[in-house]
Phi, psi and omega in degrees: 000320181291326178293327179291315180299320181292320174303312180295316180294324176295320179289327176292321182292324180292321178294317176304314181296322176298315174301319181289323176298314177302315177296327179288318178300315184300318177291330176291325176296346175277345180282137189302310179302311179294321178302317177300316184296315182299326185289321179299314180299320180299313183297318181295324179295318173301314178300313177296326177294323180293319177298322178296313177301315180296317183295322179296317175297315178302314177305307177305319177301311186296318178296317178293323176299316180301312179304313176297323180292325181293315178299322178298308176304318176299319184287322177299323176298317183294317180293325176293320177296320178297320183290320171305308180303317181294322181296317183285341186235063180279124182304139186288336182286346183291149179295139180275150177273125179237154181303149188291335182288338181278346181266352177276128183231127186285160182296328186286338180283345182274141168280117184295339180274343185264115178309135177284126177273127174254121179278121173288141173300141180299138181283125179288135180294120175264154180298154177305154186296324183296322182284332174294332187268002178286124183276127178249156181278121178294148175293154179287134174272156181302326178295314181296323179297318185287339174275357183282127180305141186303318187298333178276326185283324193045253178244023176287144184253160177305322185284324177301315183292313181291331172294328176292314182298324178293323180284324175295321179292325171307315185286322177305306184295326175294314178302307186280347167297317181290323184289332177271357180281140180296136183295331180296325185274004184281146173282173178294320176298318174297318180300316176300316176299316178306311180298323178293318177297322182293315184299327185284344180299141169229175175294330174292333188253357181299124186084002181243153173268128176214162173225164177235173185295331174301325176287325175295322174290328182288321195243000181221172183255010178295141174273127183276059190254194184297322184294313185301315179289340174289321178290328174296326176296320180294317183291325175286331175291326178274005179057044173266330174215165173228166179248139172236120185253152178162142177066025181075017184232142172254122178258129181258113187267136173278128189256000000 
């Protein structure tokens, strides 16, 4: 019981002490000299708070920039590996580069009665006509990026936008490869996708290339988050795509 009373007395005395300090500070604030000093301190606190807010924003920007640079480095590493792989696996049917001196034949070495045979270069294999006709979205140029309003870009970078374009093109190519594939050669998965693609067609999309969010989930690793939809707004602003809605579905049409 005594300990409880001591705690109560200690608590009351602490409160009384705080009240006394508050009253003394209040009385100090009424003095002209001290009042001016307190106002200056208040202004300094506001200035420091603003600087801290700016510093926090700058730290967030630097973190996002660092993330973008890491993604760019990973992309460059993948491109470098692909280049090395191509370098080490050059197809044997490609024409070999020979020194110019070996290709030079003097007139004295030629038989005037024997017709000269001119070897035609090997024809490079072209992709199928159907694949060549698949429309892809052009990347955003630096001038276009600089012309995008700041409220649209927020903290998105040039590389992040073009990375999404690359993935959208990947989804478009994968979808229309299936649509151009002979039905007899389709797997059950491809056949189900084919029927979904046909069902999603409308009179407004006939003859045009488009994808829906299900295609992005199916063929890419993109996250359909807030950042993704911000980039879609930018692509609409830059006239890279348009939207056709209907039947509870949003179709992203390549323009």
